[in-house]
C-alpha positions in Angstrom: 127.0 -52.6 -31.3 123.8 -53.2 -33.2 120.6 -53.1 -31.1 117.2 -54.6 -31.7 114.8 -51.8 -32.4 111.1 -52.5 -31.4 108.4 -50.2 -32.6 104.7 -50.3 -32.0 102.7 -48.8 -34.8 99.3 -47.2 -34.3 97.5 -48.6 -37.3 94.0 -47.6 -38.6 92.5 -51.0 -38.1 94.4 -52.0 -35.0 92.8 -52.0 -31.5 94.2 -50.0 -28.6 95.5 -53.1 -27.0 97.8 -53.6 -29.9 99.6 -50.4 -28.9 100.8 -51.8 -25.6 104.6 -51.7 -24.7 106.3 -55.1 -25.4 107.3 -57.1 -22.3 111.0 -56.9 -23.0 113.7 -54.8 -24.7 117.4 -55.2 -25.2 119.6 -53.5 -22.5 121.3 -51.1 -24.9 118.0 -49.7 -26.3 117.2 -46.0 -25.3 114.4 -45.7 -22.7 110.8 -45.5 -24.0 108.8 -42.3 -23.6 105.7 -42.3 -21.5 102.2 -40.7 -22.0 99.1 -40.4 -20.0 95.8 -39.3 -21.7 93.7 -37.0 -19.8 90.0 -35.9 -20.1 89.2 -33.5 -22.8 87.9 -29.9 -22.0 86.2 -27.0 -23.7 83.9 -29.5 -25.4 81.3 -28.0 -27.8 79.3 -29.4 -30.6 82.3 -29.3 -33.1 85.3 -28.6 -31.0 87.3 -29.8 -28.0 90.7 -29.6 -26.4 92.6 -32.8 -25.8 95.1 -33.2 -23.0 97.9 -35.6 -22.2 101.2 -35.7 -20.1 104.2 -36.8 -21.8 107.5 -38.1 -20.3 110.5 -38.1 -22.5 112.9 -39.9 -20.3 115.8 -37.8 -21.7 115.3 -38.8 -25.5 114.0 -36.5 -28.2 110.2 -37.2 -28.3 107.2 -36.2 -30.3 103.6 -36.7 -29.6 100.1 -36.4 -31.0 96.5 -37.6 -30.5 94.7 -40.4 -32.3 91.0 -40.3 -32.2 87.8 -41.8 -33.7 84.2 -42.9 -33.0 85.2 -46.5 -32.1 88.0 -48.0 -30.1 89.4 -49.8 -33.1 88.8 -47.0 -35.6 91.1 -44.2 -34.3 91.5 -43.0 -37.9 92.1 -39.3 -37.2 95.3 -37.7 -35.9 96.2 -34.3 -34.7 99.5 -32.6 -35.9 102.7 -34.0 -34.4 104.2 -31.8 -31.6 107.9 -31.8 -30.8 108.1 -32.1 -26.9 111.9 -32.2 -26.8 113.9 -33.9 -24.0 112.8 -31.9 -21.0 112.6 -33.9 -17.7 109.3 -34.4 -15.9 105.7 -34.5 -17.3 105.2 -32.3 -20.2 101.6 -31.1 -20.9 100.3 -31.8 -24.4 97.2 -29.6 -25.1 95.8 -29.6 -28.6 92.5 -27.8 -29.7 90.6 -29.9 -32.1 87.9 -28.8 -34.6 85.7 -30.4 -37.1 84.1 -32.9 -34.7 80.4 -34.0 -35.2 77.8 -32.8 -32.8 76.3 -35.2 -30.3 78.9 -37.9 -31.0 81.0 -40.1 -28.8 84.8 -40.0 -29.5 87.7 -42.2 -28.2 90.9 -40.3 -27.7 94.5 -41.7 -27.2 97.6 -39.8 -26.5 100.7 -41.2 -28.4 104.4 -40.4 -27.6 107.3 -41.6 -29.9 111.1 -41.3 -30.3 113.3 -43.1 -32.8 112.8 -46.5 -31.2 109.4 -46.4 -29.5 105.9 -45.5 -30.1 103.9 -45.6 -27.0 100.1 -44.9 -26.4 98.2 -44.0 -23.4 94.9 -45.4 -22.2 91.9 -44.1 -24.2 89.5 -41.6 -22.8 86.1 -40.7 -24.2 84.2 -37.6 -24.8 80.7 -36.8 -26.2 80.3 -33.5 -28.2 77.5 -31.4 -27.3 74.6 -30.5 -29.6 74.1 -26.9 -30.5 70.7 -25.4 -29.7 68.1 -25.2 -32.4 65.3 -22.9 -33.3 62.7 -25.4 -34.4 60.1 -23.0 -35.5 59.0 -19.3 -35.3 55.6 -17.6 -35.4 54.3 -14.1 -35.0 51.3 -13.1 -32.9 49.7 -9.9 -31.3 50.5 -7.9 -34.4 49.5 -4.3 -34.2 50.5 -1.2 -36.3 53.7 -0.7 -34.2 54.5 -4.0 -32.5 54.4 -7.8 -32.6 55.4 -10.8 -30.5 57.9 -13.4 -31.9 57.5 -16.8 -30.6 60.5 -19.2 -31.0 60.3 -22.9 -30.3 63.8 -23.6 -29.0 65.6 -26.8 -28.3 68.4 -26.1 -25.8 69.7 -29.7 -25.7 70.4 -29.2 -22.0 72.6 -26.2 -22.2 71.7 -22.6 -21.2 71.0 -20.8 -24.4 71.0 -17.2 -25.6 68.8 -15.9 -28.3 69.7 -12.9 -30.4 68.3 -11.6 -33.6 67.1 -8.6 -35.6 64.0 -7.3 -37.3 64.0 -5.3 -40.6 62.6 -4.6 -43.9 65.0 -6.8 -46.0 66.1 -10.4 -46.0 69.1 -12.2 -47.3 69.5 -16.0 -47.6 73.1 -17.3 -47.5 73.4 -20.8 -49.0 76.3 -22.8 -47.7 76.9 -26.6 -47.9 74.4 -28.2 -45.5 73.3 -24.8 -44.1 70.6 -22.2 -45.0 71.3 -19.0 -43.2 68.7 -16.2 -43.0 69.9 -12.7 -42.2 67.9 -9.6 -42.0 69.4 -6.6 -43.8 69.8 -3.4 -41.9 67.8 -4.7 -39.1 67.1 -3.5 -35.6 68.6 -6.0 -33.1 66.8 -7.6 -30.3 68.0 -9.8 -27.3 70.1 -11.3 -25.9 67.2 -13.4 -24.2 68.3 -16.1 -21.8 66.7 -19.5 -22.3 67.0 -22.3 -19.7 64.4 -24.8 -21.0 63.0 -26.2 -24.2 59.9 -24.7 -25.5 58.3 -21.3 -26.4 60.2 -18.2 -26.1 58.2 -14.9 -26.5 60.1 -11.9 -27.6 58.5 -8.5 -28.0 59.2 -6.5 -31.2 58.5 -2.8 -30.8 59.1 0.4 -32.7 57.7 -0.9 -36.0 55.9 1.1 -38.8 52.4 0.6 -39.7 51.3 -1.3 -42.7 54.9 -2.5 -43.4 56.5 -5.9 -44.4 59.0 -7.0 -42.0 61.5 -10.0 -41.6 63.0 -11.5 -38.5 66.0 -13.7 -38.0 67.3 -15.3 -34.8 70.1 -17.3 -33.6 70.4 -19.7 -30.7 73.8 -20.0 -29.0 75.2 -21.9 -26.1 78.6 -23.3 -25.1 77.8 -25.9 -27.5 77.9 -23.5 -30.4 75.5 -21.7 -32.5 72.7 -23.8 -34.0 70.6 -23.4 -37.2 69.0 -20.0 -37.2 65.4 -19.2 -38.0 63.7 -16.4 -39.9 60.5 -15.4 -41.6 58.3 -12.5 -42.8 55.3 -10.7 -41.1 53.4 -7.5 -41.8 52.2 -4.9 -39.4 48.6 -3.8 -39.5 47.7 -0.5 -41.1 46.4 2.4 -39.3 42.6 2.5 -39.5 40.5 5.5 -40.4 38.5 6.7 -37.4 34.8 7.2 -38.4 33.3 10.7 -38.3 31.6 11.5 -35.0 28.1 13.0 -35.0 27.5 16.3 -33.1 24.2 17.4 -31.6 23.1 20.0 -32.3 25.1 21.0 -35.3 24.3 24.7 -34.7 24.6 25.3 -31.0 24.1 28.6 -29.0 27.2 29.9 -27.4 27.8 28.3 -24.0 25.3 25.6 -24.6 25.8 21.8 -24.2 27.2 19.8 -27.1 27.2 16.0 -27.4 29.9 14.5 -29.7 29.4 10.7 -30.1 30.1 7.8 -32.4 31.6 4.3 -32.5 35.0 2.9 -32.5 36.8 -0.3 -31.5 35.5 -1.6 -28.0 37.7 -0.6 -25.1 39.7 2.0 -27.1 40.6 5.0 -25.2 39.8 8.1 -27.3 40.8 11.7 -27.2 38.7 14.6 -28.6 40.6 16.7 -31.2 39.6 20.2 -32.4 40.2 22.2 -35.6 39.1 25.7 -34.7 37.7 28.2 -37.3 39.1 29.1 -39.8 40.1 25.5 -40.1 43.7 25.8 -40.3 45.8 22.6 -41.0 46.5 22.1 -37.3 44.2 19.5 -35.5 44.8 19.8 -31.8 43.9 17.1 -29.2 42.0 18.6 -26.2 44.0 17.9 -23.0 42.0 15.7 -20.6 39.1 15.4 -23.0 39.0 11.5 -23.2 36.4 8.8 -23.3 36.7 4.9 -23.5 34.5 3.1 -26.2 32.1 0.7 -24.6 31.6 -3.0 -25.3 29.7 -2.1 -28.5 32.3 0.6 -29.4 30.0 3.5 -28.6 31.5 6.6 -27.0 30.3 10.2 -26.2 31.9 13.5 -25.3 30.2 16.4 -23.6 31.4 19.7 -24.5 30.5 23.3 -24.1 29.9 25.3 -27.2 32.4 28.1 -27.3 33.5 28.4 -30.9 32.8 27.1 -34.4 35.2 24.3 -35.0 35.5 20.8 -36.6 35.9 17.9 -34.2 37.4 14.5 -34.7 38.5 11.6 -32.5 41.9 10.2 -31.9 42.7 6.6 -30.7 45.5 4.0 -30.5 46.2 2.8 -34.1 44.1 5.3 -35.8 45.3 7.3 -38.8 46.1 11.0 -38.4 42.8 12.9 -38.6 42.0 14.5 -42.0 39.0 16.6 -43.0 37.0 13.5 -44.0 37.2 12.4 -40.4 35.9 15.6 -38.9 32.5 16.9 -38.1 31.7 20.7 -38.0 29.7 22.5 -35.4 28.7 26.1 -35.8 28.3 28.3 -32.7 25.7 31.0 -32.8 25.6 34.3 -30.8 23.4 34.3 -27.8 21.4 37.5 -27.6 19.6 39.0 -24.5 17.5 42.1 -25.1 15.0 44.1 -23.0 12.5 46.8 -23.9 12.3 49.9 -21.7 9.3 52.2 -22.0 9.7 55.9 -21.7 7.2 58.7 -21.9 4.7 59.2 -24.6 5.0 55.7 -25.9 8.7 56.0 -26.4 11.0 52.9 -26.0 14.6 52.0 -25.5 15.8 48.4 -26.6 19.2 47.5 -25.1 21.1 44.3 -24.3 24.2 42.2 -24.8 25.2 39.3 -26.9 27.9 36.6 -26.3 30.6 36.1 -27.2 31.7 39.7 -27.2 33.1 39.8 -30.7 32.8 42.3 -33.4 29.3 42.2 -35.0 26.3 44.1 -36.0 23.0 44.2 -34.0 19.8 45.1 -35.7 16.1 45.4 -34.6 13.5 43.6 -36.4 9.8 43.8 -36.2 8.7 40.2 -36.8 7.0 39.8 -40.1 7.8 43.3 -41.2 11.6 43.6 -41.5 14.4 45.5 -39.9 13.7 48.7 -38.0 16.3 51.3 -38.4 20.0 50.9 -39.1 22.2 48.1 -37.9 24.5 49.0 -35.0 28.1 48.0 -35.0 29.6 46.6 -31.7 33.0 45.5 -30.6 32.1 44.5 -27.0 28.8 42.7 -27.4 26.6 45.6 -26.0 23.9 47.3 -28.0 21.2 50.0 -27.4 18.4 51.2 -29.8 16.5 54.4 -29.0 13.1 53.6 -30.3 10.9 56.7 -30.0 7.9 55.5 -31.9 7.6 51.9 -32.3 4.5 50.4 -33.5 2.7 47.9 -31.4 3.9 44.4 -32.2 6.6 41.7 -31.7 10.2 42.5 -32.1 13.5 40.8 -31.8 17.2 41.8 -32.0 19.4 39.9 -34.5 23.1 39.9 -34.2 25.5 39.0 -37.0 29.1 38.5 -35.7 31.8 39.4 -38.3 32.3 36.4 -40.5 36.0 36.1 -39.7 35.2 35.3 -36.1 33.6 32.0 -37.1 30.4 32.6 -35.2 27.0 32.5 -36.9 24.1 35.0 -36.3 21.8 34.7 -33.3 18.6 36.3 -32.2 17.0 37.4 -28.9 13.8 36.3 -27.5 10.7 38.2 -28.6 10.0 41.6 -27.0 6.5 43.0 -27.3 5.5 46.6 -27.8 2.1 46.9 -26.5 -0.8 48.8 -28.0 -1.0 52.4 -27.0 -3.6 53.2 -24.4 
């Protein structure tokens, strides 16, 4: 027996109301399916999952979703799903991609069999807007670090910033997108962001005087927004000025002043290159000073060996001979004159440091008296049986390989014979 078939088409230009079930059907028609549209979930800037419940009423049924940006413009459809003939409510869950960010959509679930096409009520959803990095700047640049400031728009979603910093940059052009990526970079983050505005990210472990690039992404449940990137350059190491040393020739054990100027507030360490000026320049443990408001500094040191001295500080280049000042340490000589019988004398004493050297007795204005004496301990003794009256001194010449320079004693006087 022929039956009247009634179908309700979901047209592109038809309103949702046009999809309503007709008021009457012939008694021998198969039952119509049912569908209830539910709220979408997993909504991001470009994706969502549509949900509906389908009732087949025992007839082979298929279903899909129609959606669009206006109630009467449901021009997009998901793939058709065969839901079969199972009894009860059958869930229809369809992930959808390709949505436009920050846009309101109308979604309708549609079920159909050979005789019926039925739509549920429309539900709406508004896609999220992915976070954005609006701008990026670099501050506090030193020879080894910098601070990256990102102006981030979260669009109301908890956002995570990740990125990297490196020496190479690649730009990847895609339709509508200009991606910036650092090549072989060192990653930073993740940094959690909960509000719009400036996000300060420290960048450490950099090399002095080097061109760098940074890139960063902002990501939330809405997706990953347009990334940012840009160049910067670390500062070079500066050459520390040579200090001055007073006196430049100092008696052994005397007081030395090493002074100069550097950056105000810089913590400085004194470094030494002992004679014979081998390549190694060694920082002196605990010998530090802080440059004053005008950059001036001073070290007090006991003169114990001939050496070259320089100053180390944060951000300064490694010390080189051009940054060093030399001080020479002279032997300190103590001598005494002891009178024996018949105008005979003995000159004796000691010099410091007790290194290998030669001691000689000189009559001032007349030259050396006798032969120089070698010493390995710093002690000397001159038997002087017949010294002329006059003024004398002992001069000590340490072995040149010791690094010390000659020194002389105070004047000793041989009185006139009575």
